[in-house]
N, C-alpha and C positions, 0 to 999 in steps of 0.2 A: 505492501499499499504505499500510497506516498501522500504530500502535503496537499496535493490538488483534492483528495479522496473527499476532504472536511469542508459540509455545508454551512459556510458563514453567513452572516445576517446582510440580505439585498440592502442596498442604499434605498430604495425606495419601499422597503416594508412597513408596514403600520401597526398599530398595536394591535396584539394579539396574532401575529402572520409568524411569528418564531415559535410558536409552539406553547404547548399548556400540560405541567405535569401534576397529577396527585400523587401523594405519598402519602401511605397507608402504613405507619411504624408505631414504634414505642410500646411501652406497657408499663403497670405499677411498678415493676422491676427496673428497667431501665429507661434512662430520660434523654442521654445524650447523644444516643446512636442516630434516631431519627432525624434529630434537628441537625448533626452532621451534613445529614445526606440533602435535606431541604438546604442550608445555607449555599451547599456547593451546586446543587440543581439549578439554583437563581440564577446562577451565570450566563446559563448556555439557553435558558427557555425567557417568553414574556412573562410566565406566572405560574408560581407554584403554589397548588391548595396542599396544606399541612392537616393530617388528619389522624390524632392521638388517641391516648385516653382523657377523660375529662382532666386528671391531673397533668398531665404532659401538656395540656391545651394551656392551662392556664399559666404554666411556668415558661411554656415557649410564646405566648402574647408577647412580652416583652422583650425577647431576644431575639426572634425572628421576624423581622421588618420589611423580607424583601418580597412576602408571599400571602396569602391568606389562611390563617387558621379556621377550620372549619370544622364541626362535630361528625362523628361516625357515622351519627343517625343520619347526614346529609349526602354519605358517598356517594348514593347513585347519581344525585344530580351532577355533583362532579368527576364522577367518572365517565358518565355522559360526555363531559366539556372537555375532559384531558385527552392528551395525544397519546401521553403514556402513563401507567399507572406502577409505580412502583409500592412493591410489597414486600413487607418483612424486617426491617430494620430494626431492633430492638424488639422486637415480638419475641415470647416466652413458647416456649414448648407446652403442648398441652395433649390431654389425651383425646387422643383420633377417636370420633363420633361418626362413623359413615351414615348409619340409620338418620339422624338428625338431619346431616348433611341431606340427605335425598329430600326429606319432607321439607324442608326448608326451600331447596328447589324446585318444589312442586307447590310451595305455598308459602310468600315472602313475608306474611303476618306472622309467623312463627318467630322471623327473625329478630329476638327483642335487642332493648339498649345492652342490655348486661353482655350479650353472645357479641355482639360488635366493639364492646368494650376490651374484651377480655379473650376470646375465644380463636386463638391464631388457626387452628384448622377448620374452621366453619370461614372464618372471613375470607382465609386465603382462597381455599376451593372454591367456595361461592361467589367471589368475584370472577375467577376465570370463568367459571360456566356460566355466569350472569351477561360476560362482556367478551364472546369466544373472539371478535372480529379487531379485539383490541390489542395495542402492543402493552407488553407488561415486561417488566422485570423481576426478577423474584430473586429474593438475598437473604440470607441470615436465618431466621425464625421461618420464613415462608418454605425455606427450602427443606426445612427439617419436617415439615408438615405437609408436603405439597403430595397430592396423588397423580401420580406421573399420567394416567390418565386424562387428567385434564389440562395438560401442557397442548399449547397450541403452536402453529406456524408463528404467530408473532410473540414468542416468549423470548425472554433472555433469562437464561439460569447462571448465576454466578458463583457456583460451589468451589470451596477447595478440595483439597484431595479425598478427606473424610466424607465431606456431604457426598461429593461424586459419585464414590463406592457404595452408599447407601442409597441412591438414586437409581445407579443402575441395576441391583439386587432386585429393589422394587420393582423394576421394570421389568427384569429375567423371571419373577416370579408372578407378576402378572399377566404376562406377555405382550404388554403394552411394547408398542416401537414408535410411540408420540415422544418421547425423549430425540428421535433420529430427525426431528422435522425443526426444531427449535436452535436456536444458535446459544453456543456456549461460551463463556468467559472463566477457564479453567484457572484457579489462582494456586499460583507457588512463585518457588525462586524464578523459575521462569511463567509467564503466563502465556496461554495457549487459546486462540479464535478458532471455536470448533463448529461445524456444521455436517449434519448428515456423516458423522465419522472421520470426515476429511477433518485437517489441521490447515486452517486458513491462514493463520499467521503465530510467531511465536515474540512475544516482547522479553528482554531480558533488559536486567537494570535491577536497579533498587536496593537496599540495605536492608539491616538488621532493624532500624527504626521502625519499618513497614510495619514489624509485627505487632505492633502495640494496638490494643483495642479500639475500635472505631475506623480504623484505614480502611478494612472492607467496606465501612457505609461510606465512607469516602467516594472510595471507588463507585460504590452502586450507584451514589448521587449524579456521579459525574455520566455513567452510562445512560441514564435515564434521560439527564438532561440534551443529552448530544442525539440522544434514540428518538428524540421528537422530531428532529429536521434532517436525518441521516438513517441509512441502512444499519440495519444491526452491527453486523461485521463491522464497520467505518466507528460506529458508535465504540466497541468494545476496544478496538486497536487504542484509539484519542484516548479513551478513558486509562486504560492499561499504561499506556507511555505518558500520558501527566502525570498520574499519580508515583510513575516509578521517578521520572525526572524531577519532579518537585521533592522528592524524599531524596534524591543525591543531591540536590542544588541546598537544602536545608544540612543534610552531612557535610556538606563544605564549612560548614559554622558551628554545627553543634554535633558532629559525629554521630551515631545514634539515641541521641538525647535529645530529639526535638520531640512536641509534642501533637498528636493529632490534632488541635486546632490551627498548629500553624500549618500542617501540611493541606486543611483544608483553605488555608488562606494563599497557599500558594499555588494550588493545583490551575487555579483558570488560567493562571499565567502561562504554566508550564504547557497547557492543553494550546493555546494561542501560538506559545513559539515553536510549537510541533506542527501547526497547521498553515501559519500565514508564508 
């Protein structure tokens, strides 16, 4: 891939032309993860809708001024409007309940506010089935709760090695071939962009400072933001390249001792440097 692959904003574009992202993330336990995703995604689109738990929404209202904080009970309206839906940063693993999922997919009146607030399994898989033609980025908690049968061609998955092994095992056991149709950003010392079993690109670089909690949430936010205006594989490549480059630049001053907040502040400039 070359620098010409990334779609930069057109000079004659108007408000809303450059994409909208809905971020569904966070939990009662994890607060910062989804905020990092939202803050970096806001660099790459015209609007970010942030939908977390009540507690997180209250915390984030004063911290996230580059988008709109919305209640989980309203995510259908914002999902319709969004070009990309990012699900998973900061969401917790819960008990899977496929029977309840089926009932909710048949009757959304069963989708209570409490379920929307706490149930990663239901929220992730219900959104995928509710919006099968939408672009999705699935990360962190959503990957751990994902039913691979619900994966569509518009999905980007961002697993590390352990998560990828679990997804592959589930696909083998269920007989689903849906993982073959989505785009993967396989995270590791060397990241890989994969589709239909073919490695489209490898991205080297980075340093041990990127092992800190939250680096993956930054990466997911960049992927979601770029995916609004670019093909999935292009979004994945530039997101990975940008995060690794930003980490390496920070390491020139801090070694591995930079923070995820510093990474989030540097990554947009690194993506632009790779694209211009």
